[in-house]
C-alpha positions as CSV (number, residue, x, y, z in Angstrom):
1,X,-53.9,32.2,-11.1
2,X,-56.1,28.8,-11.9
3,X,-54.3,25.7,-11.2
4,X,-53.9,25.4,-14.6
5,X,-51.0,28.3,-14.8
6,X,-49.7,27.9,-12.0
7,X,-48.6,24.0,-13.1
8,X,-47.5,25.4,-16.2
9,X,-45.3,27.9,-14.4
10,X,-43.5,25.5,-11.9
11,X,-43.0,23.1,-14.5
12,X,-41.4,26.6,-16.4
13,X,-39.9,27.0,-13.1
14,X,-38.2,23.5,-12.5
15,X,-36.9,23.6,-16.2
16,X,-35.2,27.0,-15.6
17,X,-33.3,26.0,-12.9
18,X,-30.0,24.1,-13.9
19,X,-29.4,22.0,-10.7
20,X,-32.5,20.7,-11.7
21,X,-33.3,17.7,-14.6
22,X,-36.9,18.9,-14.5
23,X,-37.4,15.8,-17.3
24,X,-38.1,13.3,-15.0
25,X,-40.3,15.2,-12.9
26,X,-44.1,15.3,-12.7
27,X,-46.3,18.9,-11.9
28,X,-49.9,18.7,-10.5
29,X,-51.7,21.9,-8.9
30,X,-55.2,21.1,-7.4
31,X,-56.5,24.6,-5.7
32,X,-53.4,25.9,-5.1
33,X,-51.4,23.1,-3.6
34,X,-48.7,21.8,-5.8
35,X,-47.5,18.0,-5.9
36,X,-45.0,17.0,-7.7
37,X,-44.5,13.9,-8.8
38,X,-41.3,11.4,-10.2
39,X,-37.3,10.9,-10.4
40,X,-34.5,12.7,-9.1
41,X,-30.8,11.5,-8.6
42,X,-29.9,13.2,-5.8
43,X,-31.3,14.7,-2.7
44,X,-30.7,18.1,-2.8
45,X,-32.2,18.0,-6.2
46,X,-35.1,17.0,-4.3
47,X,-34.6,19.9,-2.2
48,X,-34.4,22.2,-5.1
49,X,-37.4,21.5,-6.8
50,X,-39.7,21.7,-3.5
51,X,-38.0,25.3,-3.4
52,X,-38.6,25.5,-7.3
53,X,-41.9,25.7,-6.3
54,X,-42.5,27.7,-3.7
55,X,-41.0,30.2,-6.1
56,X,-44.2,30.8,-7.5
57,X,-46.7,32.9,-7.1
58,X,-49.8,31.2,-6.1
59,X,-48.3,28.0,-4.6
60,X,-50.2,28.0,-1.1
61,X,-48.9,24.4,-0.7
62,X,-45.7,21.3,-1.7
63,X,-46.3,17.4,-2.0
64,X,-43.3,16.7,-2.4
65,X,-43.4,12.9,-4.0
66,X,-40.0,12.8,-5.5
67,X,-38.1,9.5,-5.4
68,X,-33.9,9.6,-5.2
69,X,-32.4,7.4,-7.7
70,X,-29.0,7.6,-7.4
71,X,-27.5,6.5,-10.6
72,X,-24.7,3.6,-9.6
73,X,-21.7,4.6,-11.9
74,X,-19.3,6.0,-10.6
75,X,-20.0,5.1,-7.0
76,X,-17.9,4.3,-3.9
77,X,-18.1,2.4,-0.5
78,X,-18.5,3.7,3.0
79,X,-15.0,3.3,3.9
80,X,-13.9,5.0,0.9
81,X,-15.7,8.5,1.4
82,X,-15.5,8.3,4.8
83,X,-11.9,10.5,4.9
84,X,-13.9,12.7,2.0
85,X,-15.9,13.5,4.5
86,X,-13.8,14.2,7.0
87,X,-12.2,16.0,4.7
88,X,-15.0,18.5,4.5
89,X,-16.5,18.9,8.0
90,X,-12.6,19.8,8.5
91,X,-13.2,22.2,6.0
92,X,-16.3,23.5,6.9
93,X,-15.9,26.8,9.4
94,X,-19.5,26.5,10.5
95,X,-19.3,23.0,11.8
96,X,-17.8,22.8,15.8
97,X,-14.2,21.6,15.6
98,X,-15.8,19.1,17.6
99,X,-18.2,17.5,15.3
100,X,-15.6,16.8,13.0
101,X,-12.7,14.7,14.5
102,X,-13.0,11.1,13.9
103,X,-14.2,8.4,15.7
104,X,-17.4,10.1,17.4
């Protein structure tokens, strides 16, 4: 696969995944290595974009240069997040019990 086809395929893969907003992601390919540049709104999107690029045949490497810009609307202070995070840890059976206790 040539670089132009690889670039087109990775772009299509990013646009196919509903959990990735590919509008602000630019894709470049050089010698089978894909570079992702632009902005996303979360670390999860950054990771998913890299995974999507890896799914494309012919991709021999990734340079993930995506920047995370968290939207400020609806943001909460750390103190307000703490109870919700602790509750999520308590409900996740894959996290050992001693790690989910406050104060540790």
